[in-house]
C-alpha atoms as an extended CHARMM CRD file, in Angstrom:
* protein
*
       229  EXT
         1         1  MET       CA             29.8280000000       98.8500000000       84.4890000000  PROA      1               0.0000000000
         2         2  ASP       CA             31.4480000000      102.0810000000       85.7320000000  PROA      2               0.0000000000
         3         3  ALA       CA             28.8870000000      104.0290000000       83.7180000000  PROA      3               0.0000000000
         4         4  LEU       CA             26.0910000000      102.7690000000       85.9940000000  PROA      4               0.0000000000
         5         5  SER       CA             26.9160000000      105.4320000000       88.5680000000  PROA      5               0.0000000000
         6         6  THR       CA             25.8950000000      108.0800000000       86.0420000000  PROA      6               0.0000000000
         7         7  LEU       CA             22.5080000000      106.4270000000       85.5780000000  PROA      7               0.0000000000
         8         8  ASN       CA             21.4890000000      106.3740000000       89.2220000000  PROA      8               0.0000000000
         9         9  LYS       CA             19.8980000000      109.8100000000       89.2400000000  PROA      9               0.0000000000
        10        10  PHE       CA             17.0380000000      110.6750000000       86.9150000000  PROA      10              0.0000000000
        11        11  PRO       CA             15.4510000000      113.9020000000       88.2680000000  PROA      11              0.0000000000
        12        12  PHE       CA             11.9760000000      113.3190000000       86.8580000000  PROA      12              0.0000000000
        13        13  VAL       CA             11.8410000000      109.5300000000       86.6950000000  PROA      13              0.0000000000
        14        14  THR       CA             11.1340000000      107.4690000000       89.8120000000  PROA      14              0.0000000000
        15        15  ASN       CA              9.6110000000      104.0720000000       89.3240000000  PROA      15              0.0000000000
        16        16  ILE       CA             10.2410000000      100.5230000000       90.3630000000  PROA      16              0.0000000000
        17        17  ALA       CA             11.0650000000       99.3220000000       86.8320000000  PROA      17              0.0000000000
        18        18  LEU       CA             13.9710000000      101.7630000000       86.5730000000  PROA      18              0.0000000000
        19        19  ASP       CA             15.3510000000      100.9540000000       90.0070000000  PROA      19              0.0000000000
        20        20  MET       CA             14.9680000000       97.2180000000       89.3920000000  PROA      20              0.0000000000
        21        21  ALA       CA             16.9190000000       97.5690000000       86.1720000000  PROA      21              0.0000000000
        22        22  LEU       CA             19.6900000000       99.5470000000       87.8480000000  PROA      22              0.0000000000
        23        23  ALA       CA             19.9650000000       96.8560000000       90.5290000000  PROA      23              0.0000000000
        24        24  ALA       CA             19.7600000000       93.9560000000       88.0730000000  PROA      24              0.0000000000
        25        25  ILE       CA             22.4870000000       95.0830000000       85.6460000000  PROA      25              0.0000000000
        26        26  PRO       CA             25.4940000000       94.7260000000       87.9860000000  PROA      26              0.0000000000
        27        27  ALA       CA             23.8920000000       91.7080000000       89.6610000000  PROA      27              0.0000000000
        28        28  ARG       CA             23.5250000000       89.8660000000       86.3530000000  PROA      28              0.0000000000
        29        29  TYR       CA             27.0380000000       90.8730000000       85.2980000000  PROA      29              0.0000000000
        30        30  ALA       CA             28.5260000000       89.1880000000       88.3580000000  PROA      30              0.0000000000
        31        31  ILE       CA             26.2200000000       86.1630000000       88.4030000000  PROA      31              0.0000000000
        32        32  GLU       CA             26.4220000000       85.3430000000       84.7010000000  PROA      32              0.0000000000
        33        33  ARG       CA             30.2230000000       85.2750000000       84.9040000000  PROA      33              0.0000000000
        34        34  GLY       CA             30.1840000000       83.2030000000       88.0870000000  PROA      34              0.0000000000
        35        35  ARG       CA             32.1940000000       85.8480000000       89.9360000000  PROA      35              0.0000000000
        36        36  TRP       CA             30.8560000000       85.0170000000       93.3690000000  PROA      36              0.0000000000
        37        37  ASP       CA             33.3750000000       87.1110000000       95.2810000000  PROA      37              0.0000000000
        38        38  GLU       CA             32.3870000000       90.0880000000       93.1410000000  PROA      38              0.0000000000
        39        39  ALA       CA             28.6960000000       89.3440000000       93.6490000000  PROA      39              0.0000000000
        40        40  ALA       CA             29.1890000000       89.2900000000       97.4280000000  PROA      40              0.0000000000
        41        41  ARG       CA             30.6140000000       92.8210000000       97.3670000000  PROA      41              0.0000000000
        42        42  LEU       CA             28.0110000000       94.6050000000       95.2340000000  PROA      42              0.0000000000
        43        43  PRO       CA             27.2090000000       98.0590000000       96.6030000000  PROA      43              0.0000000000
        44        44  ILE       CA             23.6760000000       98.7480000000       97.7930000000  PROA      44              0.0000000000
        45        45  SER       CA             22.0660000000      101.5050000000       95.7450000000  PROA      45              0.0000000000
        46        46  GLU       CA             19.7070000000      104.0570000000       97.2320000000  PROA      46              0.0000000000
        47        47  THR       CA             16.0730000000      103.4480000000       96.3060000000  PROA      47              0.0000000000
        48        48  LYS       CA             12.6750000000      103.9070000000       97.8510000000  PROA      48              0.0000000000
        49        49  PHE       CA             11.6380000000      100.4920000000       96.5250000000  PROA      49              0.0000000000
        50        50  PRO       CA             12.5750000000       97.6090000000       98.8700000000  PROA      50              0.0000000000
        51        51  ALA       CA             12.0090000000       95.0800000000       96.0680000000  PROA      51              0.0000000000
        52        52  ALA       CA             14.8050000000       96.6820000000       94.0630000000  PROA      52              0.0000000000
        53        53  GLN       CA             17.2030000000       96.4320000000       96.9990000000  PROA      53              0.0000000000
        54        54  SER       CA             16.2810000000       92.7660000000       97.4410000000  PROA      54              0.0000000000
        55        55  VAL       CA             17.9210000000       92.0590000000       94.0610000000  PROA      55              0.0000000000
        56        56  THR       CA             21.2580000000       93.2910000000       95.3770000000  PROA      56              0.0000000000
        57        57  TYR       CA             20.9650000000       91.6330000000       98.7780000000  PROA      57              0.0000000000
        58        58  PHE       CA             20.0490000000       88.3490000000       97.0780000000  PROA      58              0.0000000000
        59        59  THR       CA             23.0680000000       88.6300000000       94.8010000000  PROA      59              0.0000000000
        60        60  ARG       CA             25.3680000000       89.4430000000       97.7140000000  PROA      60              0.0000000000
        61        61  ALA       CA             23.9770000000       86.5040000000       99.6910000000  PROA      61              0.0000000000
        62        62  LEU       CA             24.3420000000       84.1140000000       96.7610000000  PROA      62              0.0000000000
        63        63  GLY       CA             27.8990000000       85.2900000000       96.1690000000  PROA      63              0.0000000000
        64        64  ALA       CA             28.7860000000       84.8110000000       99.8210000000  PROA      64              0.0000000000
        65        65  ALA       CA             27.1690000000       81.3750000000      100.0790000000  PROA      65              0.0000000000
        66        66  ARG       CA             28.8230000000       80.1220000000       96.8970000000  PROA      66              0.0000000000
        67        67  SER       CA             32.1510000000       81.4740000000       98.1010000000  PROA      67              0.0000000000
        68        68  GLY       CA             31.7440000000       79.4570000000      101.2890000000  PROA      68              0.0000000000
        69        69  ASN       CA             31.2270000000       82.4950000000      103.5240000000  PROA      69              0.0000000000
        70        70  THR       CA             28.0400000000       81.3140000000      105.1930000000  PROA      70              0.0000000000
        71        71  ALA       CA             28.2300000000       83.9190000000      107.9780000000  PROA      71              0.0000000000
        72        72  ALA       CA             28.0870000000       86.7320000000      105.4220000000  PROA      72              0.0000000000
        73        73  ALA       CA             25.2670000000       84.9550000000      103.5860000000  PROA      73              0.0000000000
        74        74  HSD       CA             23.2330000000       84.7630000000      106.8100000000  PROA      74              0.0000000000
        75        75  ALA       CA             23.8130000000       88.4890000000      107.3510000000  PROA      75              0.0000000000
        76        76  GLU       CA             22.4190000000       89.2500000000      103.8990000000  PROA      76              0.0000000000
        77        77  ILE       CA             19.3960000000       87.0230000000      104.5840000000  PROA      77              0.0000000000
        78        78  ALA       CA             18.6610000000       89.2200000000      107.6020000000  PROA      78              0.0000000000
        79        79  HSD       CA             18.3630000000       92.1750000000      105.2110000000  PROA      79              0.0000000000
        80        80  LEU       CA             16.0200000000       90.1460000000      103.0230000000  PROA      80              0.0000000000
        81        81  ASP       CA             13.9350000000       89.3440000000      106.1180000000  PROA      81              0.0000000000
        82        82  ASP       CA             13.5580000000       93.0650000000      106.7720000000  PROA      82              0.0000000000
        83        83  ILE       CA             12.6200000000       93.7270000000      103.1490000000  PROA      83              0.0000000000
        84        84  GLU       CA             10.0360000000       90.9480000000      103.1340000000  PROA      84              0.0000000000
        85        85  ALA       CA              8.4720000000       92.3730000000      106.2900000000  PROA      85              0.0000000000
        86        86  LYS       CA              8.2680000000       95.8620000000      104.7440000000  PROA      86              0.0000000000
        87        87  LEU       CA              6.7300000000       94.5100000000      101.5590000000  PROA      87              0.0000000000
        88        88  ALA       CA              4.2010000000       92.4050000000      103.4460000000  PROA      88              0.0000000000
        89        89  ALA       CA              3.2490000000       95.3920000000      105.6280000000  PROA      89              0.0000000000
        90        90  SER       CA              2.6440000000       97.5180000000      102.5350000000  PROA      90              0.0000000000
        91        91  LYS       CA              0.5240000000       94.7530000000      100.9560000000  PROA      91              0.0000000000
        92        92  ALA       CA              3.0690000000       94.2510000000       98.1600000000  PROA      92              0.0000000000
        93        93  ASP       CA              2.3490000000       90.5320000000       98.1840000000  PROA      93              0.0000000000
        94        94  TYR       CA              3.9440000000       89.7500000000       94.8270000000  PROA      94              0.0000000000
        95        95  TRP       CA              7.3010000000       91.2770000000       95.7530000000  PROA      95              0.0000000000
        96        96  ALA       CA              7.1820000000       89.7700000000       99.2410000000  PROA      96              0.0000000000
        97        97  GLY       CA              6.7670000000       86.3970000000       97.5440000000  PROA      97              0.0000000000
        98        98  GLN       CA              9.7490000000       87.0470000000       95.2850000000  PROA      98              0.0000000000
        99        99  THR       CA             11.8630000000       87.8600000000       98.3180000000  PROA      99              0.0000000000
       100       100  ARG       CA             10.8050000000       84.6010000000       99.9800000000  PROA      100             0.0000000000
       101       101  ILE       CA             11.9260000000       82.6980000000       96.8910000000  PROA      101             0.0000000000
       102       102  GLN       CA             15.2770000000       84.4940000000       96.9740000000  PROA      102             0.0000000000
       103       103  LYS       CA             15.7460000000       83.6080000000      100.6440000000  PROA      103             0.0000000000
       104       104  GLN       CA             14.8440000000       79.9750000000      100.0590000000  PROA      104             0.0000000000
       105       105  ALA       CA             17.4680000000       79.7020000000       97.3130000000  PROA      105             0.0000000000
       106       106  ILE       CA             20.1480000000       81.2380000000       99.5290000000  PROA      106             0.0000000000
       107       107  ILE       CA             19.2580000000       78.9580000000      102.4310000000  PROA      107             0.0000000000
       108       108  ALA       CA             19.7440000000       75.9910000000      100.0840000000  PROA      108             0.0000000000
       109       109  TRP       CA             23.2460000000       77.1020000000       99.0920000000  PROA      109             0.0000000000
       110       110  ILE       CA             24.1490000000       77.7450000000      102.7280000000  PROA      110             0.0000000000
       111       111  MET       CA             23.0240000000       74.2150000000      103.5750000000  PROA      111             0.0000000000
       112       112  TYR       CA             25.1410000000       72.8490000000      100.7670000000  PROA      112             0.0000000000
       113       113  ALA       CA             28.1870000000       74.8420000000      101.9050000000  PROA      113             0.0000000000
       114       114  GLU       CA             27.6610000000       73.4140000000      105.3860000000  PROA      114             0.0000000000
       115       115  GLY       CA             27.6170000000       69.8350000000      104.1000000000  PROA      115             0.0000000000
       116       116  GLN       CA             23.8450000000       69.2430000000      104.1930000000  PROA      116             0.0000000000
       117       117  ARG       CA             23.5790000000       68.0400000000      100.5990000000  PROA      117             0.0000000000
       118       118  ASP       CA             20.1820000000       66.3540000000      100.6430000000  PROA      118             0.0000000000
       119       119  ALA       CA             18.5260000000       69.1210000000      102.6710000000  PROA      119             0.0000000000
       120       120  ALA       CA             20.0560000000       71.6840000000      100.3080000000  PROA      120             0.0000000000
       121       121  ILE       CA             18.6400000000       69.9340000000       97.2540000000  PROA      121             0.0000000000
       122       122  SER       CA             15.1900000000       69.7190000000       98.8450000000  PROA      122             0.0000000000
       123       123  ALA       CA             15.2500000000       73.4100000000       99.7870000000  PROA      123             0.0000000000
       124       124  MET       CA             16.4290000000       74.4560000000       96.3280000000  PROA      124             0.0000000000
       125       125  ARG       CA             13.7940000000       72.3300000000       94.6320000000  PROA      125             0.0000000000
       126       126  GLN       CA             11.1350000000       74.0900000000       96.6840000000  PROA      126             0.0000000000
       127       127  ALA       CA             12.5600000000       77.4750000000       95.6350000000  PROA      127             0.0000000000
       128       128  ALA       CA             12.6220000000       76.4240000000       91.9700000000  PROA      128             0.0000000000
       129       129  ASP       CA              9.0250000000       75.2140000000       92.0670000000  PROA      129             0.0000000000
       130       130  LEU       CA              7.9030000000       78.4830000000       93.6430000000  PROA      130             0.0000000000
       131       131  ASP       CA              9.8550000000       80.4860000000       91.0600000000  PROA      131             0.0000000000
       132       132  ASP       CA              8.3520000000       78.5440000000       88.1540000000  PROA      132             0.0000000000
       133       133  ALA       CA              4.8610000000       79.1800000000       89.5030000000  PROA      133             0.0000000000
       134       134  SER       CA              5.3720000000       82.9150000000       90.0410000000  PROA      134             0.0000000000
       135       135  GLU       CA              4.2540000000       85.3950000000       87.4310000000  PROA      135             0.0000000000
       136       136  LYS       CA              6.5150000000       87.5730000000       85.3450000000  PROA      136             0.0000000000
       137       137  THR       CA              6.1740000000       91.3170000000       85.8710000000  PROA      137             0.0000000000
       138       138  VAL       CA              6.9630000000       94.2220000000       83.5720000000  PROA      138             0.0000000000
       139       139  ALA       CA              8.9200000000       95.8040000000       86.4200000000  PROA      139             0.0000000000
       140       140  MET       CA             11.4410000000       92.9950000000       86.0030000000  PROA      140             0.0000000000
       141       141  GLU       CA             11.3350000000       92.2610000000       82.2830000000  PROA      141             0.0000000000
       142       142  ASN       CA             13.3770000000       89.1190000000       82.8220000000  PROA      142             0.0000000000
       143       143  LYS       CA             14.0900000000       87.3800000000       86.0960000000  PROA      143             0.0000000000
       144       144  LEU       CA             17.5610000000       87.9080000000       87.4830000000  PROA      144             0.0000000000
       145       145  LEU       CA             18.1760000000       84.2550000000       86.7250000000  PROA      145             0.0000000000
       146       146  PRO       CA             15.9760000000       81.1480000000       86.7050000000  PROA      146             0.0000000000
       147       147  ILE       CA             16.0410000000       79.5800000000       90.1750000000  PROA      147             0.0000000000
       148       148  ARG       CA             15.7420000000       76.1650000000       88.5060000000  PROA      148             0.0000000000
       149       149  THR       CA             19.1220000000       76.8450000000       86.9190000000  PROA      149             0.0000000000
       150       150  LEU       CA             20.5080000000       77.2490000000       90.4380000000  PROA      150             0.0000000000
       151       151  LEU       CA             18.9880000000       73.8630000000       91.2710000000  PROA      151             0.0000000000
       152       152  GLY       CA             20.8020000000       72.3940000000       88.2860000000  PROA      152             0.0000000000
       153       153  GLU       CA             24.0450000000       74.0060000000       89.4270000000  PROA      153             0.0000000000
       154       154  LEU       CA             23.5530000000       72.5830000000       92.9160000000  PROA      154             0.0000000000
       155       155  TYR       CA             23.1380000000       69.1040000000       91.4740000000  PROA      155             0.0000000000
       156       156  LEU       CA             26.2070000000       69.6940000000       89.2880000000  PROA      156             0.0000000000
       157       157  ALA       CA             28.2700000000       70.8020000000       92.2880000000  PROA      157             0.0000000000
       158       158  ALA       CA             27.1530000000       67.6520000000       94.1030000000  PROA      158             0.0000000000
       159       159  GLY       CA             28.3240000000       65.4670000000       91.2030000000  PROA      159             0.0000000000
       160       160  LEU       CA             24.7820000000       64.4290000000       90.2610000000  PROA      160             0.0000000000
       161       161  ASP       CA             25.1170000000       65.0930000000       86.5510000000  PROA      161             0.0000000000
       162       162  LYS       CA             22.0270000000       63.2470000000       85.3170000000  PROA      162             0.0000000000
       163       163  GLU       CA             19.7980000000       65.0270000000       87.8100000000  PROA      163             0.0000000000
       164       164  ALA       CA             21.4440000000       68.3240000000       86.9120000000  PROA      164             0.0000000000
       165       165  LEU       CA             20.7400000000       67.8050000000       83.2140000000  PROA      165             0.0000000000
       166       166  VAL       CA             17.0210000000       67.2900000000       83.8920000000  PROA      166             0.0000000000
       167       167  GLU       CA             16.8270000000       70.6200000000       85.7140000000  PROA      167             0.0000000000
       168       168  PHE       CA             18.8870000000       72.5790000000       83.1990000000  PROA      168             0.0000000000
       169       169  GLU       CA             16.7370000000       71.2790000000       80.3500000000  PROA      169             0.0000000000
       170       170  ALA       CA             13.5660000000       72.1770000000       82.2480000000  PROA      170             0.0000000000
       171       171  SER       CA             14.9620000000       75.6570000000       82.8790000000  PROA      171             0.0000000000
       172       172  ASP       CA             15.8860000000       76.0760000000       79.2210000000  PROA      172             0.0000000000
       173       173  ARG       CA             12.3110000000       75.2770000000       78.2230000000  PROA      173             0.0000000000
       174       174  ILE       CA             10.9620000000       77.9530000000       80.5660000000  PROA      174             0.0000000000
       175       175  VAL       CA             13.6310000000       80.5980000000       79.8750000000  PROA      175             0.0000000000
       176       176  PRO       CA             15.1910000000       79.6600000000       76.5070000000  PROA      176             0.0000000000
       177       177  ASN       CA             18.8120000000       80.4610000000       75.6850000000  PROA      177             0.0000000000
       178       178  HSD       CA             19.8630000000       81.5930000000       79.1360000000  PROA      178             0.0000000000
       179       179  PHE       CA             23.6610000000       81.2850000000       79.0870000000  PROA      179             0.0000000000
       180       180  ARG       CA             24.1610000000       79.5850000000       82.4550000000  PROA      180             0.0000000000
       181       181  SER       CA             21.3090000000       77.1420000000       81.7880000000  PROA      181             0.0000000000
       182       182  VAL       CA             22.7520000000       76.0930000000       78.4360000000  PROA      182             0.0000000000
       183       183  ALA       CA             26.3070000000       75.9170000000       79.7630000000  PROA      183             0.0000000000
       184       184  GLY       CA             25.0990000000       73.8620000000       82.7140000000  PROA      184             0.0000000000
       185       185  ALA       CA             23.1780000000       71.4880000000       80.4500000000  PROA      185             0.0000000000
       186       186  ALA       CA             26.2690000000       70.9680000000       78.3030000000  PROA      186             0.0000000000
       187       187  ALA       CA             28.4790000000       70.2820000000       81.3180000000  PROA      187             0.0000000000
       188       188  ALA       CA             25.9050000000       67.9450000000       82.8810000000  PROA      188             0.0000000000
       189       189  ALA       CA             25.4400000000       66.0140000000       79.6370000000  PROA      189             0.0000000000
       190       190  ARG       CA             29.1900000000       65.7240000000       79.2470000000  PROA      190             0.0000000000
       191       191  GLY       CA             29.5900000000       64.5290000000       82.8240000000  PROA      191             0.0000000000
       192       192  SER       CA             26.8640000000       61.9140000000       82.4480000000  PROA      192             0.0000000000
       193       193  GLY       CA             28.3460000000       60.5610000000       79.2270000000  PROA      193             0.0000000000
       194       194  SER       CA             25.6180000000       61.8630000000       76.9120000000  PROA      194             0.0000000000
       195       195  SER       CA             27.8950000000       62.9280000000       74.0770000000  PROA      195             0.0000000000
       196       196  ASP       CA             25.2050000000       63.8150000000       71.5310000000  PROA      196             0.0000000000
       197       197  THR       CA             23.3280000000       65.9430000000       74.0640000000  PROA      197             0.0000000000
       198       198  ALA       CA             26.5470000000       67.6180000000       75.1720000000  PROA      198             0.0000000000
       199       199  LYS       CA             27.4180000000       68.5060000000       71.5820000000  PROA      199             0.0000000000
       200       200  ARG       CA             23.9550000000       69.9100000000       70.9930000000  PROA      200             0.0000000000
       201       201  TYR       CA             24.1670000000       72.2030000000       74.0030000000  PROA      201             0.0000000000
       202       202  TYR       CA             27.7610000000       73.1920000000       73.3210000000  PROA      202             0.0000000000
       203       203  ARG       CA             26.7650000000       74.1970000000       69.7890000000  PROA      203             0.0000000000
       204       204  GLN       CA             23.8430000000       76.1760000000       71.2040000000  PROA      204             0.0000000000
       205       205  LEU       CA             26.2220000000       77.8670000000       73.6290000000  PROA      205             0.0000000000
       206       206  THR       CA             28.6300000000       78.9680000000       70.9040000000  PROA      206             0.0000000000
       207       207  LEU       CA             25.7340000000       80.4310000000       68.9190000000  PROA      207             0.0000000000
       208       208  LEU       CA             24.7170000000       82.5270000000       71.9200000000  PROA      208             0.0000000000
       209       209  VAL       CA             28.0500000000       84.3550000000       71.7900000000  PROA      209             0.0000000000
       210       210  ALA       CA             28.5600000000       84.3810000000       68.0370000000  PROA      210             0.0000000000
       211       211  ASP       CA             29.3550000000       88.0970000000       68.1480000000  PROA      211             0.0000000000
       212       212  GLY       CA             31.6270000000       88.0530000000       71.1940000000  PROA      212             0.0000000000
       213       213  GLY       CA             32.4550000000       86.3900000000       74.4970000000  PROA      213             0.0000000000
       214       214  ASN       CA             34.8450000000       83.8930000000       72.9330000000  PROA      214             0.0000000000
       215       215  ASN       CA             37.2350000000       84.1860000000       75.8700000000  PROA      215             0.0000000000
       216       216  ARG       CA             34.7030000000       82.9430000000       78.4190000000  PROA      216             0.0000000000
       217       217  PRO       CA             35.7870000000       79.6290000000       80.0090000000  PROA      217             0.0000000000
       218       218  GLU       CA             32.5200000000       77.9560000000       79.0230000000  PROA      218             0.0000000000
       219       219  ILE       CA             33.0510000000       78.8790000000       75.3640000000  PROA      219             0.0000000000
       220       220  ILE       CA             36.6500000000       77.7130000000       75.3890000000  PROA      220             0.0000000000
       221       221  GLU       CA             35.4500000000       74.4230000000       76.8530000000  PROA      221             0.0000000000
       222       222  ALA       CA             32.6480000000       74.1910000000       74.2650000000  PROA      222             0.0000000000
       223       223  ARG       CA             34.9570000000       74.7370000000       71.3030000000  PROA      223             0.0000000000
       224       224  SER       CA             37.4900000000       72.2810000000       72.6870000000  PROA      224             0.0000000000
       225       225  TYR       CA             34.8340000000       69.6040000000       73.2210000000  PROA      225             0.0000000000
       226       226  LEU       CA             33.2990000000       70.0860000000       69.7860000000  PROA      226             0.0000000000
       227       227  ALA       CA             36.7170000000       69.9270000000       68.1610000000  PROA      227             0.0000000000
       228       228  GLN       CA             37.4060000000       66.5770000000       69.7850000000  PROA      228             0.0000000000
       229       229  ASN       CA             33.9750000000       64.9600000000       69.3510000000  PROA      229             0.0000000000
């Protein structure tokens, strides 16, 4: 990750795809490992593209909300509000819509952190539906993460394992083999007593890291579960 600082300046290359990629790499690295405190502290890179900065502000907001720091999460949402306004003013409707989806997801996690479970689930479901309906763009070859996976994780955090499994499986159909979706499906199946489904997803998870990542907690859990079942 330290090498990213050497990639930030390309004298003759300035485009949104590059800046989106530079923003997404550290964001994904924090999110995929569930390092929410790290996500909340990501530095904001210089860019002339507001949509690229929204990736970092979203990640910071998600990290803060999932760390229980709702005040910091609200502060990051204010930045996303500004970005959405800039994008709307410049007629960048697609990216303005993506920012609205990001904000909706953060609002859901803030609600959950503040004890509003049902309202949080409703807000996150709305964000997931909007995300599923939005188009993919070459400027962001893959979404930062499926918002429906975040819905599954919200259900999982709330102890609603069966509901979580439905969302993780739906997310896996849309974005196959996403690590957090598969890991979430395995955990949800295990929690709901669906042993065969849990084993299937745990096997899938171990195949995703066949060439490395064996020290990740999810993989340790997968191997332990498969060894005992």
